Structure formats: C-alpha cells, structure tokens
C-alpha positions in Angstrom: 49.5 7.2 225.5 47.7 6.8 222.2 50.9 6.3 220.1 49.1 5.0 217.1 50.3 4.5 213.5 51.5 7.9 212.2 51.9 9.4 215.7 55.0 11.6 216.3 56.5 12.4 219.7 59.3 15.1 219.8 61.7 16.4 222.3 63.8 19.6 222.1 66.7 20.0 222.5 69.6 17.7 223.3 73.2 18.7 223.2 75.2 15.9 221.4 78.6 17.5 221.5 79.9 14.9 224.1 78.9 12.0 221.8 81.0 13.3 218.8 83.1 10.4 217.4 82.1 7.9 220.1 81.2 4.4 219.2 78.6 2.0 220.6 76.0 4.7 221.3 72.5 3.4 222.1 69.1 4.6 223.0 67.5 2.8 226.0 63.7 3.3 225.8 61.4 2.2 228.6 57.8 1.6 227.5 54.8 -0.6 228.0 53.9 -2.5 224.9 50.1 -2.7 224.1 50.0 -5.9 222.0 50.5 -4.4 218.5 53.2 -5.2 216.0 55.0 -2.0 214.9 58.1 0.1 214.8 59.4 3.2 216.4 61.9 5.2 214.3 64.3 7.5 216.1 64.8 10.6 214.0 67.0 13.7 214.5 66.1 17.3 213.6 62.8 16.4 211.9 60.4 13.5 212.0 60.5 13.3 208.1 63.5 12.5 206.0 62.1 14.6 203.2 62.3 17.7 205.5 65.9 17.1 206.7 65.3 14.4 209.3 68.0 11.8 209.9 67.1 8.3 210.8 69.2 7.3 213.8 67.7 3.9 214.6 64.6 1.7 214.9 62.9 -0.2 217.7 60.7 -3.2 216.8 57.6 -4.0 218.8 55.9 -7.4 218.7 52.3 -8.2 219.6 53.4 -11.0 221.9 55.5 -8.8 224.2 54.4 -8.7 227.8 52.2 -5.7 228.6 54.5 -4.5 231.4 57.3 -1.9 231.7 60.1 -3.0 229.3 63.4 -1.5 228.4 64.3 -1.8 224.7 67.5 -0.6 223.0 68.4 0.7 219.6 72.0 1.0 218.3 72.5 4.6 217.1 75.8 4.5 215.1 75.1 7.8 213.3 74.6 9.7 216.6 78.4 10.0 216.8 78.3 12.3 213.8 76.0 14.8 215.5 77.3 17.7 217.4 75.5 20.6 219.1 71.8 20.8 219.8 69.3 18.7 218.0 65.6 17.7 218.4 64.8 14.0 218.7 61.5 12.5 217.3 59.9 9.1 217.7 57.7 8.2 214.8 55.3 5.2 215.2 54.2 2.9 212.4 52.0 -0.2 212.3 49.7 -2.1 210.0 47.2 -2.0 212.9 45.4 1.4 212.6 43.7 3.2 215.5 45.4 1.1 218.2 48.2 2.4 220.4 51.5 0.6 220.0 52.9 1.4 223.5 53.0 3.8 226.4 56.3 5.7 226.6 57.8 6.0 230.0 61.3 7.4 229.6 64.5 7.1 227.6 68.2 7.8 227.9 71.2 7.9 225.5 74.1 5.7 226.5 
C-alpha cells in the first residue's frame, strides 16, 4: 500500500545460483493498479544504480488498467548473470506525486 513516486520495497535475500546461465527468465508480479501511470523498476543489490544496484527489468503501469488483481511480467535477461544471494528492490516512479501506483500482492521468478 502507498507505493507512491519514490517509494522503495526491498526483499532480502534470494539465492539465484539455480538461474545462472538460464535464458527466458521473468518476474511475475501480482498487483492491484490504482489508476496512475508509472513504472516499477526491478533492481538487484541496491535500489540505486549509483550505489551498486543493477537494473534487472521494468514494469509499466497505465492509468486505464482495471483496479483488480492483475499479473504483470517483466523479462529479466540479466538475472542469468547473478549467482548466490542477492536482495531485490522494487522502485516506484510516476509524474503523479502523492498517489499510490498499486498494491503489491506477490511475485515469483520464473
């Protein structure tokens, strides 16, 4: 809840040894859109590239998406280069300030 522009949600730790050198890796993210255009960046190790974070993928949200539980996917080609334990961060950005982009429900790597 309250995933507004500039919000960061982090999860520690995931072991990515099994994904090494695999192709076609994706993140499936279930959320409830809240009627705001924006993006969710999927970052590894840090939510900021300037502090060692690696952008894995991006999910676009549109204001006209139904406000119901929705599963969105993001291709994560660079995930195959990670091995061992890493933190994952979702960073939210939007031109609409002070309004939540979505409610996160769950996610899975596939």
